[in-house]
Each structure stands twice: as structure tokens, then as C-alpha cells.
C-alpha positions in Angstrom: 13.3 -13.1 11.1 10.3 -14.1 8.0 11.7 -11.0 6.3 15.5 -12.4 6.3 14.3 -15.9 5.2 12.2 -14.3 2.2 14.7 -12.4 1.1 17.4 -14.0 1.3 15.2 -17.1 -0.5 14.4 -15.0 -3.3 17.9 -13.7 -4.0 19.1 -17.1 -4.2 16.1 -17.6 -6.6 16.6 -15.0 -8.7 20.5 -15.8 -9.3 19.7 -20.0 -9.4 16.7 -18.4 -12.4 19.2 -16.2 -14.0 21.7 -19.1 -14.8 18.6 -21.0 -16.1 18.2 -18.1 -18.6 21.6 -18.3 -19.7 21.2 -21.9 -20.0 18.3 -21.8 -22.1 19.5 -18.6 -23.9 22.4 -21.2 -25.4 19.9 -22.4 -27.6 18.4 -19.6 -28.8 21.1 -19.6 -32.4 19.8 -23.6 -33.2 16.1 -22.2 -32.2 16.3 -19.3 -35.1 18.2 -21.6 -37.7 15.3 -23.8 -37.3 12.5 -21.3 -37.7 14.4 -19.7 -40.6 14.6 -23.2 -42.4 11.0 -24.0 -41.7 9.8 -20.4 -42.8 12.3 -20.5 -45.8 10.6 -24.1 -46.4 7.1 -22.9 -46.2 6.5 -25.0 -43.2 3.8 -22.9 -41.5 3.0 -26.1 -38.9 6.7 -26.8 -38.6 7.3 -22.7 -38.1 4.4 -23.2 -35.1 5.5 -26.2 -33.4 8.7 -24.7 -33.0 7.3 -21.8 -31.2 5.3 -23.6 -29.2 8.4 -25.6 -28.5 10.5 -23.1 -27.4 8.0 -21.3 -25.2 7.1 -23.9 -23.3 11.2 -24.4 -22.8 11.7 -20.7 -21.7 8.6 -19.9 -20.0 9.8 -21.2 -16.8 12.6 -18.7 -16.7 10.0 -15.9 -16.8 7.9 -17.4 -13.8 10.8 -18.1 -12.0 11.8 -14.6 -12.2 8.4 -12.9 -11.3 7.5 -15.3 -8.4 11.4 -14.4 -6.8 10.3 -10.7 -7.4 6.9 -11.4 -5.8 8.3 -12.8 -2.6 10.9 -10.1 -2.7 8.4 -7.7 -2.3 6.5 -9.3 0.5 10.1 -9.8 2.3 9.9 -5.9 2.0 6.5 -5.8 3.2 7.1 -7.9 6.5 10.4 -6.3 7.1 8.6 -3.1 6.9 6.1 -4.0 9.3 3.1 -3.3 6.2 1.8 -6.6 6.9 1.3 -6.6 10.4 -1.9 -8.7 11.3 0.2 -11.9 12.0 2.4 -13.0 15.1 6.4 -13.1 14.2 5.8 -17.2 14.6 2.6 -16.9 12.3 4.2 -14.4 9.8 7.7 -17.2 9.8 5.5 -20.4 9.3 3.6 -18.3 6.5 7.3 -17.7 4.9 8.4 -21.1 4.9 5.3 -22.7 3.0 5.6 -19.6 0.8 8.7 -20.5 0.1 7.4 -24.3 -0.3 5.3 -23.4 -2.4 7.5 -20.6 -4.6 9.7 -24.3 -5.2 6.7 -26.3 -6.0 5.4 -24.1 -8.7 8.5 -23.0 -10.8 9.8 -26.7 -9.9 6.7 -28.0 -11.7 7.1 -25.2 -14.4 10.7 -26.4 -15.0 9.7 -30.0 -15.0 6.9 -29.5 -17.6 4.4 -31.1 -14.6 1.4 -29.2 -15.5 -0.7 -30.9 -12.3 1.9 -29.4 -10.0 2.2 -26.1 -11.3 -1.5 -25.9 -11.2 -1.1 -26.7 -7.7 1.4 -24.4 -6.9 -0.1 -21.4 -8.6 -3.5 -21.8 -6.8 -1.5 -22.1 -3.5 0.7 -19.3 -4.6 -2.2 -16.9 -5.5 -4.6 -18.2 -2.1 -1.0 -17.4 -0.5 -1.1 -13.9 -1.4 -4.2 -13.7 -0.3 -3.2 -14.3 2.7 -0.3 -11.5 3.1 -2.5 -8.9 1.5 -5.1 -9.6 4.0 -2.1 -9.0 6.4 -1.7 -5.6 4.8 -5.9 -4.4 4.8 -6.9 -6.1 8.2 -6.3 -4.2 11.6 -4.4 -6.4 14.1 -6.5 -6.9 17.1 -6.3 -3.4 19.6 -4.9 -1.1 17.0 -7.2 1.8 15.8 -5.0 3.0 13.0 
């Protein structure tokens, strides 16, 4: 159940991230023309400002896709029973919490709400560590 939940969410989130990338890509010609104009005017401050603005605009797209890929990788680890420390109910609960954290982090990035992104990134890292412990720790009663 947890693997299907994570995989389904991840693939949906990838599609949404691709649509977001397409929407952000539409603004590239305007950005390029603006940078060219600023560089032609020797306005270094304007060029740096435009670069920072564009970076802030397109960075949610990379976060969106990266977190989706990590979620898909975890889904594969859960499905192949590599993550074996947790019961099925616990794994499903962890999957749901992980999905909420991914939505929170990518939403904070997209909406430029820095506190939400910081909390989301911290929780995302903590959840990845929990999944990691599910890989390296042996379940009770196993000697392998």
C-alpha cells in the first residue's frame, strides 16, 4: 500500500513539476532579452538583479522534480522490501507524512514562503533519515 501511494504521488508530482517547468520556460525569451539589454547598457547591478530574480523564479521547479525523484526512489525501496524495519501500518503512515512534507516543501518553494520551505526541508531530511534507518536496522527476530 505505501509503495503504491508513494509511487502514484511521485509520478503525479513529476507531471505537475513538468507543467510548472513549461510555464516557467515561457518567460525565458523575456528574461534573455532583459539580460541582453542590461548587459548592453553596462548595468551590472541590473544584470545581477535579473539573474537573482530568475533564479528565485525557476528554483521551485528543480526542487519539485528532485523531491519527486527521491519519493519515487523511496517507493521502490519500500516495494522491494529493502526498507524492512517498519510494519505495513507504520510504513503507510510514514508514506502519508512524507507526502505532506514534500507538498509543504515544494509549496513553500513555489510560493516563496521561506519559513515553510525551511521547516519542510528540515522535516524532509529527518524523514529521509527515518527511511535510512529502516534500511540499515534489522527487524527484531532477524539475524541477516
